[in-house]
C-alpha positions, 0 to 999 in steps of 0.5 A, spaced: 506 445 513 506 453 518 500 452 524 502 457 528 502 464 525 504 466 530 509 463 534 509 465 541 503 469 541 496 470 543 490 471 540 486 477 543 481 475 548 474 476 544 471 481 550 476 485 547 474 484 540 467 486 541 469 493 544 473 495 537 470 496 531 474 497 525 478 503 525 475 506 532 480 511 534 480 514 542 479 520 543 485 525 540 489 529 544 493 535 541 500 537 543 502 543 542 507 543 536 514 547 535 512 554 532 504 554 533 502 548 529 498 543 532 499 535 532 494 529 535 496 522 537 491 517 536 491 510 539 487 505 533 483 500 535 484 493 532 482 486 531 490 484 529 493 478 534 496 481 540 504 482 538 505 487 543 506 492 538 502 499 539 499 503 534 497 510 533 495 514 528 499 522 528 497 528 525 501 534 524 498 540 521 503 543 516 500 548 512 500 548 504 503 554 501 498 559 499 501 558 491 496 552 492 490 556 493 483 553 495 483 545 499 480 542 505 482 544 512 484 537 512 489 538 506 493 543 511 495 536 515 500 530 515 498 523 517 501 518 518 501 511 522 506 510 528 508 503 530 512 501 536 514 496 542 509 496 548 514 496 551 519 501 549 520 508 550 513 513 548 517 518 545 520 517 538 527 520 540 528 514 545 528 509 540 533 505 538 531 506 530 526 509 526 524 507 519 520 511 515 516 509 509 514 512 503 508 508 500 508 506 492 502 509 487 496 508 489 498 506 495 496 509 502 499 508 510 494 502 512 498 497 506 505 497 511 501 494 517 502 487 517 510 488 514 511 495 520 507 490 526 512 484 524 519 488 524 518 492 530 515 486 534 521 481 531 526 487 533 523 487 540 524 479 540 531 480 539 531 486 545 531 492 541 525 498 540 525 500 533 519 504 531 516 504 524 512 509 520 508 508 515 506 516 511 500 518 508 500 522 502 497 529 503 492 528 497 489 523 502 486 527 506 480 527 500 478 520 502 471 519 507 473 512 510 466 514 515 462 509 512 468 503 513 470 505 520 463 503 521 465 495 521 458 493 518 459 492 510 452 493 509 451 499 514 458 501 509 454 500 503 448 504 505 452 510 506 457 511 500 451 508 496 444 510 498 445 516 503 445 513 510 448 518 515 454 514 519 456 518 526 452 524 524 456 524 517 453 523 509 457 522 504 458 527 499 460 524 493 468 522 491 470 528 489 471 531 481 477 534 477 474 540 477 475 541 486 482 537 484 486 544 482 490 544 488 493 536 487 495 541 480 501 543 484 502 536 488 508 533 486 515 530 487 518 537 491 512 538 495 512 530 496 519 530 499 518 537 502 512 534 506 517 528 509 522 533 511 518 538 514 514 531 518 521 529 519 524 534 523 517 537 526 517 530 530 524 530 531 527 536 531 535 534 532 538 534 526 543 529 529 538 525 532 535 523 525 542 523 522 543 517 527 536 513 528 532 514 522 532 510 516 528 512 510 525 508 505 519 505 502 515 500 496 515 501 490 514 508 487 516 510 494 523 508 492 524 513 487 520 519 492 526 516 496 531 517 491 528 524 490 529 525 498 535 524 498 538 528 494 535 533 494 536 540 499 532 543 503 534 550 505 536 553 498 544 553 500 548 547 497 553 549 501 550 548 507 549 540 508 544 539 515 539 539 511 540 535 505 536 529 505 541 524 506 543 527 512 536 526 515 537 518 514 542 514 517 540 508 511 535 507 506 531 501 504 527 499 498 521 495 498 520 491 491 523 498 488 530 501 488 533 508 491 533 512 485 530 517 482 529 513 475 521 510 474 526 506 468 530 503 475 523 502 477 521 498 471 527 495 469 525 498 462 531 502 458 530 510 457 529 512 450 533 516 447 532 522 441 538 525 442 534 532 443 535 536 449 530 536 454 529 544 454 523 543 459 518 545 454 514 539 456 514 539 463 511 547 461 505 544 457 504 538 462 504 543 468 499 548 463 494 542 463 494 540 470 492 548 472 487 550 466 484 541 468 484 539 461 489 532 464 486 528 470 490 532 476 489 525 480 491 518 477 485 515 474 481 509 470 473 509 468 474 501 471 478 498 476 483 504 478 478 510 481 475 512 488 469 507 488 472 501 486 478 503 491 473 504 495 470 498 495 477 494 496 474 496 504 468 494 504 470 487 501 475 487 507 470 488 512 466 482 510 472 478 511 473 480 517 467 480 520 464 474 516 471 470 513 467 464 513 460 466 512 456 466 504 458 473 501 451 478 499 456 483 497 456 483 490 448 484 490 447 488 495 451 492 492 447 498 487 449 496 480 452 503 476 456 502 469 463 502 474 461 497 478 459 492 472 465 493 468 469 492 474 466 486 475 466 483 468 473 485 468 475 481 474 471 476 474 470 473 466 473 467 465 474 469 457 472 474 452 465 472 451 464 471 458 466 478 459 462 481 454 456 478 455 457 479 463 454 472 464 455 468 468 456 475 473 460 474 479 452 474 483 452 467 480 457 465 484 456 462 492 462 465 495 464 467 502 466 473 504 474 470 504 473 468 496 470 475 494 476 478 497 481 473 494 478 474 488 479 481 488 487 482 491 490 474 490 495 473 484 491 466 481 485 470 480 486 480 480 490 480 473 494 486 474 502 484 477 501 491 481 495 489 485 496 482 487 498 478 493 498 471 494 493 469 500 491 462 498 487 459 493 478 458 491 476 452 494 469 448 495 468 446 488 471 445 481 476 451 478 477 453 471 482 457 467 481 464 467 483 466 459 480 473 461 484 479 460 491 474 457 490 467 456 494 462 462 501 460 459 502 466 454 509 469 456 506 476 453 505 482 458 507 478 464 509 485 468 503 487 467 498 481 469 503 478 473 506 470 471 502 466 475 496 462 471 488 466 473 484 461 475 476 462 476 470 458 479 467 453 474 460 453 476 455 457 477 448 457 481 453 451 485 456 449 491 459 455 496 466 456 493 470 457 499 477 459 500 483 455 503 488 460 506 495 461 505 497 456 510 493 450 507 496 450 501 499 443 500 496 441 506 493 433 505 486 435 503 487 439 498 486 438 491 491 440 488 487 444 482 491 445 476 490 448 469 487 445 462 494 445 460 496 441 466 501 445 470 499 447 478 495 453 479 498 454 485 504 451 491 505 451 498 512 455 496 508 460 492 503 463 498 506 467 503 500 472 506 494 470 510 488 473 508 485 475 514 491 479 516 490 483 508 483 484 511 484 488 517 489 492 513 483 494 508 478 495 513 481 497 520 486 501 519 484 510 520 489 511 514 487 508 507 490 501 504 489 504 497 489 511 495 483 514 491 486 521 489 493 519 487 496 526 484 497 525 477 503 530 477 507 526 481 508 521 476 509 526 470 514 530 474 518 523 475 517 522 467 520 528 465 526 527 470 530 531 464 527 536 464 531 542 468 524 543 472 526 537 476 533 536 475 534 543 479 531 539 484 537 533 485 541 538 489 546 532 492 546 527 487 551 523 491 546 522 496 542 516 493 549 512 496 551 516 501 548 511 505 548 504 506 541 501 503 537 494 503 534 491 496 528 487 498 525 484 492 519 480 491 521 474 487 514 473 483 514 482 483 515 487 479 522 486 478 523 479 477 528 477 472 530 485 472 534 485 478 539 492 477 546 490 479 550 491 484 544 491 490 546 485 493 538 485 494 535 480 499 530 476 494 523 473 497 522 467 493 514 467 491 512 474 493 508 478 489 509 486 489 504 487 495 506 481 499 512 485 501 508 488 505 503 484 507 506 477 507 504 472 514 510 473 519 510 465 519 511 461 512 509 455 510 516 453 510 517 454 518 520 460 517 520 467 519 517 472 514 523 475 509 521 483 509 520 484 516 526 480 519 530 483 513 528 490 516 529 488 523 537 486 521 539 492 517 535 497 523 540 494 527 546 494 525 551 499 528 551 506 524 
């Protein structure tokens, strides 16, 4: 059993922790950038264990074309989290290698915090100084992190729900579809253009990019990287210095593939109607987005919407500040239809409980860690793409969670995941705590089992430290989750056969032009559907999010697989 989460590394002193508030930033320093655009780079303060890694948030002004129409001024900036070794060079161009990562669907740059830090630290231990850039989609300019950046969950709730000012600002509310007209044009073309413009602004020398930059991403980020690799950015296919493949020395895919097909990502077989796609579907969808008949950002009335994405960050605050204290967040939150429906969906043991709302989550005594675990652990949350393996409930009796799918059912595993779901059994009873990943299987672990005798989990199935997950959710200036994911980005890729999207794949050989590292979660979205010939590194026990969040030292004492593989890939000669 692992007793040291970061061998050879020390925790920050308590004095430093008291100086830093979640997401606090030092003063931004504008820097001239090329043709008069602006750039700021700002230090990110965190209570993260000392690991020799420096984190900053970088913003570069790259205005959208006028054709996008009216949008907030903040949306004319591109942002990313920059991770580098404290002992390494200050200039990106002087780094040994730079990994540039595209986020997945409903995912922001903050989700890469653990894997970015651990990859940079792992390389530094071997004497190499690399950087990791976690990109934020342009649409994340619409998010308001002010309440979460306060560092206190009560203050955050008061800010988002009760009109309380924080840092002189009042929450303006979540942005409605009618205010997102410009988002109707933010598809795959602009997304890959944004990556190219950012790279050329930050690393103007194309030959340096070709030698040092590794391009990749997580989940949908692998497909975006595929389109980037096949793109041409100057409008002349005969000149290839600008081609996407020539901005990268290699590619990396984290629980995804470098592809231009959603079918490759899901492992499904695309339908074949034997009818040519003449682009009518694309034109109709674009008209729907332009008019607002179709939602311009991906959202659902329960669980997947800006409000519930914000609640994940608020839950992270409690787990950072007082992980073992009894949580009052479920009762402190106001009651509304979205929160009530989401709580029922996530915390109902069966259909009857979901329909009646009793017992409700507020009827159970939970620590702040247990609240966060219930929201994101693979033995609790029913949506596979939101799952991580962060431990298990502790402190009282546990029962099967058979909603929305019964444990042991083999149907819809790709949607709900493969692990049995569990829930506390006694409302108004004991204080339920959380057993972190490295305490599962310990001598005092009761080893909870399902009604059919199946163990809910084991040490080999738990890989992510819940405290690191909490910091990634609560302390990052760029969100872990994504509140306003552009619908057009998905519809563009779904309509890959249309002439309008086909024309973006100018250099199809770009997808295989460079070496590729593919790392797959053993229990993730591609489990059992691993594409042939990719020779992937498989991380056993990992879920879809674990490839980004797993702890640097695992329960078997070995270094974390994803960051180790990325650091090794970055060290290979090009």
